[in-house]
PDB file with one MODEL, atoms N, CA, C and O in Angstrom:
MODEL        1
ATOM      1  N   MET A   1    -161.066 163.565 111.125  1.00  0.00           N
ATOM      2  CA  MET A   1    -160.509 164.841 111.547  1.00  0.00           C
ATOM      3  C   MET A   1    -159.566 164.653 112.734  1.00  0.00           C
ATOM      4  O   MET A   1    -158.445 165.161 112.711  1.00  0.00           O
ATOM      5  N   SER A   2    -160.000 163.933 113.768  1.00  0.00           N
ATOM      6  CA  SER A   2    -159.146 163.778 114.940  1.00  0.00           C
ATOM      7  C   SER A   2    -157.936 162.906 114.634  1.00  0.00           C
ATOM      8  O   SER A   2    -156.880 163.097 115.237  1.00  0.00           O
ATOM      9  N   SER A   3    -158.061 161.967 113.724  1.00  0.00           N
ATOM     10  CA  SER A   3    -156.904 161.146 113.380  1.00  0.00           C
ATOM     11  C   SER A   3    -155.851 161.984 112.655  1.00  0.00           C
ATOM     12  O   SER A   3    -154.653 161.765 112.833  1.00  0.00           O
ATOM     13  N   ASP A   4    -156.298 162.949 111.834  1.00  0.00           N
ATOM     14  CA  ASP A   4    -155.363 163.858 111.161  1.00  0.00           C
ATOM     15  C   ASP A   4    -154.651 164.740 112.188  1.00  0.00           C
ATOM     16  O   ASP A   4    -153.445 164.969 112.096  1.00  0.00           O
ATOM     17  N   LEU A   5    -155.408 165.225 113.158  1.00  0.00           N
ATOM     18  CA  LEU A   5    -154.830 166.037 114.223  1.00  0.00           C
ATOM     19  C   LEU A   5    -153.856 165.217 115.062  1.00  0.00           C
ATOM     20  O   LEU A   5    -152.776 165.688 115.418  1.00  0.00           O
ATOM     21  N   ASP A   6    -154.249 163.996 115.371  1.00  0.00           N
ATOM     22  CA  ASP A   6    -153.369 163.116 116.145  1.00  0.00           C
ATOM     23  C   ASP A   6    -152.058 162.875 115.409  1.00  0.00           C
ATOM     24  O   ASP A   6    -150.992 162.868 116.025  1.00  0.00           O
ATOM     25  N   LYS A   7    -152.129 162.679 114.111  1.00  0.00           N
ATOM     26  CA  LYS A   7    -150.915 162.462 113.309  1.00  0.00           C
ATOM     27  C   LYS A   7    -150.025 163.702 113.333  1.00  0.00           C
ATOM     28  O   LYS A   7    -148.807 163.599 113.474  1.00  0.00           O
ATOM     29  N   ARG A   8    -150.640 164.866 113.196  1.00  0.00           N
ATOM     30  CA  ARG A   8    -149.861 166.110 113.204  1.00  0.00           C
ATOM     31  C   ARG A   8    -149.200 166.335 114.557  1.00  0.00           C
ATOM     32  O   ARG A   8    -148.041 166.747 114.618  1.00  0.00           O
ATOM     33  N   VAL A   9    -149.923 166.069 115.645  1.00  0.00           N
ATOM     34  CA  VAL A   9    -149.381 166.233 116.999  1.00  0.00           C
ATOM     35  C   VAL A   9    -148.248 165.238 117.224  1.00  0.00           C
ATOM     36  O   VAL A   9    -147.200 165.591 117.765  1.00  0.00           O
ATOM     37  N   GLU A  10    -148.462 164.007 116.810  1.00  0.00           N
ATOM     38  CA  GLU A  10    -147.437 162.975 116.968  1.00  0.00           C
ATOM     39  C   GLU A  10    -146.181 163.344 116.176  1.00  0.00           C
ATOM     40  O   GLU A  10    -145.066 163.183 116.672  1.00  0.00           O
ATOM     41  N   GLU A  11    -146.355 163.830 114.966  1.00  0.00           N
ATOM     42  CA  GLU A  11    -145.218 164.251 114.135  1.00  0.00           C
ATOM     43  C   GLU A  11    -144.470 165.417 114.785  1.00  0.00           C
ATOM     44  O   GLU A  11    -143.239 165.453 114.797  1.00  0.00           O
ATOM     45  N   PHE A  12    -145.225 166.349 115.313  1.00  0.00           N
ATOM     46  CA  PHE A  12    -144.594 167.503 115.965  1.00  0.00           C
ATOM     47  C   PHE A  12    -143.710 167.068 117.124  1.00  0.00           C
ATOM     48  O   PHE A  12    -142.558 167.492 117.215  1.00  0.00           O
ATOM     49  N   PHE A  13    -144.231 166.234 118.007  1.00  0.00           N
ATOM     50  CA  PHE A  13    -143.453 165.824 119.176  1.00  0.00           C
ATOM     51  C   PHE A  13    -142.326 164.857 118.824  1.00  0.00           C
ATOM     52  O   PHE A  13    -141.335 164.776 119.550  1.00  0.00           O
ATOM     53  N   ARG A  14    -142.462 164.139 117.739  1.00  0.00           N
ATOM     54  CA  ARG A  14    -141.396 163.234 117.331  1.00  0.00           C
ATOM     55  C   ARG A  14    -140.208 164.020 116.785  1.00  0.00           C
ATOM     56  O   ARG A  14    -139.063 163.614 116.985  1.00  0.00           O
ATOM     57  N   THR A  15    -140.458 165.138 116.099  1.00  0.00           N
ATOM     58  CA  THR A  15    -139.371 165.916 115.483  1.00  0.00           C
ATOM     59  C   THR A  15    -138.977 167.144 116.300  1.00  0.00           C
ATOM     60  O   THR A  15    -138.005 167.817 115.956  1.00  0.00           O
ATOM     61  N   TYR A  16    -139.704 167.449 117.367  1.00  0.00           N
ATOM     62  CA  TYR A  16    -139.434 168.658 118.163  1.00  0.00           C
ATOM     63  C   TYR A  16    -138.128 168.529 118.924  1.00  0.00           C
ATOM     64  O   TYR A  16    -137.889 167.522 119.591  1.00  0.00           O
ATOM     65  N   GLN A  17    -137.291 169.535 118.826  1.00  0.00           N
ATOM     66  CA  GLN A  17    -136.032 169.557 119.567  1.00  0.00           C
ATOM     67  C   GLN A  17    -136.089 170.720 120.560  1.00  0.00           C
ATOM     68  O   GLN A  17    -136.132 171.886 120.168  1.00  0.00           O
ATOM     69  N   ASP A  18    -136.089 170.387 121.826  1.00  0.00           N
ATOM     70  CA  ASP A  18    -136.166 171.397 122.872  1.00  0.00           C
ATOM     71  C   ASP A  18    -134.841 172.150 122.960  1.00  0.00           C
ATOM     72  O   ASP A  18    -133.773 171.538 122.947  1.00  0.00           O
ATOM     73  N   ARG A  19    -134.910 173.460 123.047  1.00  0.00           N
ATOM     74  CA  ARG A  19    -133.699 174.272 123.147  1.00  0.00           C
ATOM     75  C   ARG A  19    -133.189 174.384 124.578  1.00  0.00           C
ATOM     76  O   ARG A  19    -132.112 174.934 124.805  1.00  0.00           O
ATOM     77  N   GLY A  20    -133.930 173.881 125.526  1.00  0.00           N
ATOM     78  CA  GLY A  20    -133.481 173.858 126.919  1.00  0.00           C
ATOM     79  C   GLY A  20    -133.153 175.240 127.452  1.00  0.00           C
ATOM     80  O   GLY A  20    -133.964 176.161 127.349  1.00  0.00           O
ATOM     81  N   MET A  21    -131.975 175.384 128.016  1.00  0.00           N
ATOM     82  CA  MET A  21    -131.575 176.646 128.649  1.00  0.00           C
ATOM     83  C   MET A  21    -131.403 177.768 127.643  1.00  0.00           C
ATOM     84  O   MET A  21    -131.533 178.937 128.006  1.00  0.00           O
ATOM     85  N   LYS A  22    -131.119 177.455 126.415  1.00  0.00           N
ATOM     86  CA  LYS A  22    -130.985 178.518 125.406  1.00  0.00           C
ATOM     87  C   LYS A  22    -132.277 179.325 125.312  1.00  0.00           C
ATOM     88  O   LYS A  22    -132.260 180.543 125.134  1.00  0.00           O
ATOM     89  N   LYS A  23    -133.384 178.619 125.436  1.00  0.00           N
ATOM     90  CA  LYS A  23    -134.679 179.277 125.348  1.00  0.00           C
ATOM     91  C   LYS A  23    -134.882 180.235 126.517  1.00  0.00           C
ATOM     92  O   LYS A  23    -135.424 181.326 126.334  1.00  0.00           O
ATOM     93  N   TRP A  24    -134.456 179.844 127.710  1.00  0.00           N
ATOM     94  CA  TRP A  24    -134.709 180.639 128.905  1.00  0.00           C
ATOM     95  C   TRP A  24    -133.620 181.664 129.166  1.00  0.00           C
ATOM     96  O   TRP A  24    -133.851 182.633 129.889  1.00  0.00           O
ATOM     97  N   ALA A  25    -132.452 181.475 128.598  1.00  0.00           N
ATOM     98  CA  ALA A  25    -131.346 182.393 128.846  1.00  0.00           C
ATOM     99  C   ALA A  25    -131.689 183.800 128.384  1.00  0.00           C
ATOM    100  O   ALA A  25    -131.302 184.775 129.027  1.00  0.00           O
ATOM    101  N   GLY A  26    -132.400 183.912 127.291  1.00  0.00           N
ATOM    102  CA  GLY A  26    -132.795 185.237 126.800  1.00  0.00           C
ATOM    103  C   GLY A  26    -133.700 185.957 127.779  1.00  0.00           C
ATOM    104  O   GLY A  26    -133.555 187.162 127.988  1.00  0.00           O
ATOM    105  N   PHE A  27    -134.633 185.234 128.382  1.00  0.00           N
ATOM    106  CA  PHE A  27    -135.521 185.844 129.369  1.00  0.00           C
ATOM    107  C   PHE A  27    -134.733 186.267 130.603  1.00  0.00           C
ATOM    108  O   PHE A  27    -134.931 187.356 131.141  1.00  0.00           O
ATOM    109  N   TYR A  28    -133.845 185.394 131.038  1.00  0.00           N
ATOM    110  CA  TYR A  28    -133.037 185.707 132.215  1.00  0.00           C
ATOM    111  C   TYR A  28    -132.166 186.914 131.942  1.00  0.00           C
ATOM    112  O   TYR A  28    -132.064 187.814 132.776  1.00  0.00           O
ATOM    113  N   LEU A  29    -131.541 186.938 130.786  1.00  0.00           N
ATOM    114  CA  LEU A  29    -130.647 188.035 130.447  1.00  0.00           C
ATOM    115  C   LEU A  29    -131.404 189.357 130.379  1.00  0.00           C
ATOM    116  O   LEU A  29    -130.918 190.369 130.883  1.00  0.00           O
ATOM    117  N   SER A  30    -132.576 189.364 129.769  1.00  0.00           N
ATOM    118  CA  SER A  30    -133.321 190.616 129.654  1.00  0.00           C
ATOM    119  C   SER A  30    -133.812 191.090 131.018  1.00  0.00           C
ATOM    120  O   SER A  30    -133.781 192.288 131.300  1.00  0.00           O
ATOM    121  N   ASP A  31    -134.263 190.169 131.865  1.00  0.00           N
ATOM    122  CA  ASP A  31    -134.693 190.548 133.212  1.00  0.00           C
ATOM    123  C   ASP A  31    -133.523 191.072 134.029  1.00  0.00           C
ATOM    124  O   ASP A  31    -133.652 192.049 134.765  1.00  0.00           O
ATOM    125  N   TYR A  32    -132.389 190.415 133.890  1.00  0.00           N
ATOM    126  CA  TYR A  32    -131.203 190.810 134.645  1.00  0.00           C
ATOM    127  C   TYR A  32    -130.721 192.195 134.208  1.00  0.00           C
ATOM    128  O   TYR A  32    -130.411 193.035 135.053  1.00  0.00           O
ATOM    129  N   THR A  33    -130.657 192.438 132.902  1.00  0.00           N
ATOM    130  CA  THR A  33    -130.185 193.744 132.430  1.00  0.00           C
ATOM    131  C   THR A  33    -131.180 194.843 132.778  1.00  0.00           C
ATOM    132  O   THR A  33    -130.776 195.976 133.041  1.00  0.00           O
ATOM    133  N   ALA A  34    -132.470 194.533 132.786  1.00  0.00           N
ATOM    134  CA  ALA A  34    -133.467 195.528 133.196  1.00  0.00           C
ATOM    135  C   ALA A  34    -133.255 195.913 134.649  1.00  0.00           C
ATOM    136  O   ALA A  34    -133.333 197.091 134.998  1.00  0.00           O
ATOM    137  N   LYS A  35    -132.988 194.927 135.502  1.00  0.00           N
ATOM    138  CA  LYS A  35    -132.746 195.190 136.926  1.00  0.00           C
ATOM    139  C   LYS A  35    -131.459 195.994 137.109  1.00  0.00           C
ATOM    140  O   LYS A  35    -131.418 196.924 137.914  1.00  0.00           O
ATOM    141  N   ILE A  36    -130.413 195.641 136.370  1.00  0.00           N
ATOM    142  CA  ILE A  36    -129.141 196.367 136.455  1.00  0.00           C
ATOM    143  C   ILE A  36    -129.338 197.824 136.041  1.00  0.00           C
ATOM    144  O   ILE A  36    -128.836 198.730 136.707  1.00  0.00           O
ATOM    145  N   ASN A  37    -130.062 198.056 134.948  1.00  0.00           N
ATOM    146  CA  ASN A  37    -130.298 199.430 134.488  1.00  0.00           C
ATOM    147  C   ASN A  37    -131.127 200.224 135.487  1.00  0.00           C
ATOM    148  O   ASN A  37    -130.883 201.413 135.694  1.00  0.00           O
ATOM    149  N   LYS A  38    -132.108 199.572 136.109  1.00  0.00           N
ATOM    150  CA  LYS A  38    -132.935 200.244 137.107  1.00  0.00           C
ATOM    151  C   LYS A  38    -132.092 200.642 138.315  1.00  0.00           C
ATOM    152  O   LYS A  38    -132.206 201.760 138.817  1.00  0.00           O
ATOM    153  N   ASP A  39    -131.242 199.717 138.781  1.00  0.00           N
ATOM    154  CA  ASP A  39    -130.372 200.015 139.924  1.00  0.00           C
ATOM    155  C   ASP A  39    -129.358 201.105 139.583  1.00  0.00           C
ATOM    156  O   ASP A  39    -129.054 201.960 140.415  1.00  0.00           O
ATOM    157  N   LYS A  40    -128.837 201.072 138.360  1.00  0.00           N
ATOM    158  CA  LYS A  40    -127.863 202.078 137.927  1.00  0.00           C
ATOM    159  C   LYS A  40    -128.497 203.468 137.915  1.00  0.00           C
ATOM    160  O   LYS A  40    -127.888 204.447 138.346  1.00  0.00           O
ATOM    161  N   LYS A  41    -129.723 203.536 137.416  1.00  0.00           N
ATOM    162  CA  LYS A  41    -130.438 204.817 137.383  1.00  0.00           C
ATOM    163  C   LYS A  41    -130.690 205.334 138.799  1.00  0.00           C
ATOM    164  O   LYS A  41    -130.549 206.526 139.068  1.00  0.00           O
ATOM    165  N   ARG A  42    -131.068 204.412 139.708  1.00  0.00           N
ATOM    166  CA  ARG A  42    -131.328 204.797 141.095  1.00  0.00           C
ATOM    167  C   ARG A  42    -130.050 205.301 141.770  1.00  0.00           C
ATOM    168  O   ARG A  42    -130.083 206.296 142.494  1.00  0.00           O
ATOM    169  N   ARG A  43    -128.924 204.616 141.533  1.00  0.00           N
ATOM    170  CA  ARG A  43    -127.657 205.013 142.147  1.00  0.00           C
ATOM    171  C   ARG A  43    -127.140 206.337 141.584  1.00  0.00           C
ATOM    172  O   ARG A  43    -126.459 207.081 142.290  1.00  0.00           O
ATOM    173  N   ASN A  44    -127.454 206.639 140.331  1.00  0.00           N
ATOM    174  CA  ASN A  44    -126.962 207.868 139.712  1.00  0.00           C
ATOM    175  C   ASN A  44    -127.845 209.080 139.987  1.00  0.00           C
ATOM    176  O   ASN A  44    -127.508 210.191 139.579  1.00  0.00           O
ATOM    177  N   THR A  45    -128.950 208.886 140.663  1.00  0.00           N
ATOM    178  CA  THR A  45    -129.838 209.995 140.989  1.00  0.00           C
ATOM    179  C   THR A  45    -129.191 210.852 142.078  1.00  0.00           C
ATOM    180  O   THR A  45    -128.759 210.347 143.114  1.00  0.00           O
ATOM    181  N   VAL A  46    -129.135 212.142 141.819  1.00  0.00           N
ATOM    182  CA  VAL A  46    -128.532 213.067 142.774  1.00  0.00           C
ATOM    183  C   VAL A  46    -129.649 213.887 143.405  1.00  0.00           C
ATOM    184  O   VAL A  46    -130.429 214.538 142.710  1.00  0.00           O
ATOM    185  N   TYR A  47    -129.713 213.846 144.705  1.00  0.00           N
ATOM    186  CA  TYR A  47    -130.709 214.614 145.432  1.00  0.00           C
ATOM    187  C   TYR A  47    -130.037 215.858 145.998  1.00  0.00           C
ATOM    188  O   TYR A  47    -129.020 215.766 146.686  1.00  0.00           O
ATOM    189  N   ILE A  48    -130.605 217.008 145.708  1.00  0.00           N
ATOM    190  CA  ILE A  48    -130.059 218.274 146.188  1.00  0.00           C
ATOM    191  C   ILE A  48    -130.865 218.702 147.410  1.00  0.00           C
ATOM    192  O   ILE A  48    -132.092 218.792 147.362  1.00  0.00           O
ATOM    193  N   LYS A  49    -130.164 218.959 148.488  1.00  0.00           N
ATOM    194  CA  LYS A  49    -130.837 219.362 149.704  1.00  0.00           C
ATOM    195  C   LYS A  49    -131.312 220.804 149.543  1.00  0.00           C
ATOM    196  O   LYS A  49    -130.534 221.703 149.226  1.00  0.00           O
ATOM    197  N   LYS A  50    -132.587 220.994 149.766  1.00  0.00           N
ATOM    198  CA  LYS A  50    -133.161 222.330 149.664  1.00  0.00           C
ATOM    199  C   LYS A  50    -133.056 223.018 151.013  1.00  0.00           C
ATOM    200  O   LYS A  50    -133.053 222.377 152.063  1.00  0.00           O
ATOM    201  N   LYS A  51    -132.970 224.320 150.959  1.00  0.00           N
ATOM    202  CA  LYS A  51    -132.947 225.092 152.196  1.00  0.00           C
ATOM    203  C   LYS A  51    -134.344 225.072 152.798  1.00  0.00           C
ATOM    204  O   LYS A  51    -135.344 225.143 152.084  1.00  0.00           O
ATOM    205  N   ASN A  52    -134.396 224.978 154.089  1.00  0.00           N
ATOM    206  CA  ASN A  52    -135.713 225.010 154.706  1.00  0.00           C
ATOM    207  C   ASN A  52    -136.135 226.471 154.911  1.00  0.00           C
ATOM    208  O   ASN A  52    -135.314 227.378 154.772  1.00  0.00           O
ATOM    209  N   ASN A  53    -137.371 226.693 155.231  1.00  0.00           N
ATOM    210  CA  ASN A  53    -137.918 228.042 155.362  1.00  0.00           C
ATOM    211  C   ASN A  53    -137.270 228.829 156.498  1.00  0.00           C
ATOM    212  O   ASN A  53    -137.150 230.051 156.410  1.00  0.00           O
ATOM    213  N   ALA A  54    -136.860 228.160 157.537  1.00  0.00           N
ATOM    214  CA  ALA A  54    -136.244 228.861 158.668  1.00  0.00           C
ATOM    215  C   ALA A  54    -134.955 229.553 158.225  1.00  0.00           C
ATOM    216  O   ALA A  54    -134.690 230.678 158.647  1.00  0.00           O
ATOM    217  N   ASP A  55    -134.156 228.907 157.391  1.00  0.00           N
ATOM    218  CA  ASP A  55    -132.923 229.523 156.897  1.00  0.00           C
ATOM    219  C   ASP A  55    -133.226 230.762 156.055  1.00  0.00           C
ATOM    220  O   ASP A  55    -132.529 231.771 156.160  1.00  0.00           O
ATOM    221  N   CYS A  56    -134.255 230.686 155.229  1.00  0.00           N
ATOM    222  CA  CYS A  56    -134.613 231.831 154.386  1.00  0.00           C
ATOM    223  C   CYS A  56    -135.094 233.004 155.235  1.00  0.00           C
ATOM    224  O   CYS A  56    -134.735 234.149 154.959  1.00  0.00           O
ATOM    225  N   LYS A  57    -135.896 232.740 156.259  1.00  0.00           N
ATOM    226  CA  LYS A  57    -136.408 233.804 157.108  1.00  0.00           C
ATOM    227  C   LYS A  57    -135.281 234.463 157.890  1.00  0.00           C
ATOM    228  O   LYS A  57    -135.288 235.678 158.088  1.00  0.00           O
ATOM    229  N   ILE A  58    -134.336 233.685 158.326  1.00  0.00           N
ATOM    230  CA  ILE A  58    -133.202 234.248 159.077  1.00  0.00           C
ATOM    231  C   ILE A  58    -132.410 235.179 158.168  1.00  0.00           C
ATOM    232  O   ILE A  58    -132.003 236.259 158.598  1.00  0.00           O
ATOM    233  N   LYS A  59    -132.188 234.785 156.936  1.00  0.00           N
ATOM    234  CA  LYS A  59    -131.451 235.625 156.007  1.00  0.00           C
ATOM    235  C   LYS A  59    -132.220 236.922 155.695  1.00  0.00           C
ATOM    236  O   LYS A  59    -131.625 237.996 155.605  1.00  0.00           O
ATOM    237  N   LEU A  60    -133.536 236.811 155.532  1.00  0.00           N
ATOM    238  CA  LEU A  60    -134.326 237.991 155.261  1.00  0.00           C
ATOM    239  C   LEU A  60    -134.316 238.942 156.443  1.00  0.00           C
ATOM    240  O   LEU A  60    -134.232 240.156 156.258  1.00  0.00           O
ATOM    241  N   ASN A  61    -134.400 238.417 157.637  1.00  0.00           N
ATOM    242  CA  ASN A  61    -134.395 239.259 158.843  1.00  0.00           C
ATOM    243  C   ASN A  61    -133.070 239.972 158.992  1.00  0.00           C
ATOM    244  O   ASN A  61    -133.041 241.132 159.403  1.00  0.00           O
ATOM    245  N   THR A  62    -131.989 239.320 158.674  1.00  0.00           N
ATOM    246  CA  THR A  62    -130.676 239.972 158.825  1.00  0.00           C
ATOM    247  C   THR A  62    -130.491 241.030 157.737  1.00  0.00           C
ATOM    248  O   THR A  62    -129.801 242.024 157.963  1.00  0.00           O
ATOM    249  N   LEU A  63    -131.090 240.836 156.566  1.00  0.00           N
ATOM    250  CA  LEU A  63    -130.957 241.820 155.496  1.00  0.00           C
ATOM    251  C   LEU A  63    -131.813 243.070 155.782  1.00  0.00           C
ATOM    252  O   LEU A  63    -131.438 244.177 155.397  1.00  0.00           O
ATOM    253  N   GLU A  64    -132.954 242.891 156.454  1.00  0.00           N
ATOM    254  CA  GLU A  64    -133.843 244.006 156.726  1.00  0.00           C
ATOM    255  C   GLU A  64    -133.272 244.942 157.775  1.00  0.00           C
ATOM    256  O   GLU A  64    -133.591 246.131 157.760  1.00  0.00           O
ATOM    257  N   LYS A  65    -132.461 244.464 158.664  1.00  0.00           N
ATOM    258  CA  LYS A  65    -131.956 245.295 159.758  1.00  0.00           C
ATOM    259  C   LYS A  65    -130.834 246.180 159.344  1.00  0.00           C
ATOM    260  O   LYS A  65    -130.309 246.935 160.162  1.00  0.00           O
TER     261      LYS A  65
ENDMDL
END
């Protein structure tokens, strides 16, 4: 059994061709585009300044008089 496994492992490593950077480029590209999309979403967020309560009370007081 182990000799059969040894033969299969030896055959695998003898014929295996490493893809090198091609293999990792996909991971890098997906991580990079995810970061770019996250930053783009953050930059496109528009925050609207809300009026504080003091401004509303001042307007109500002037309308009541």
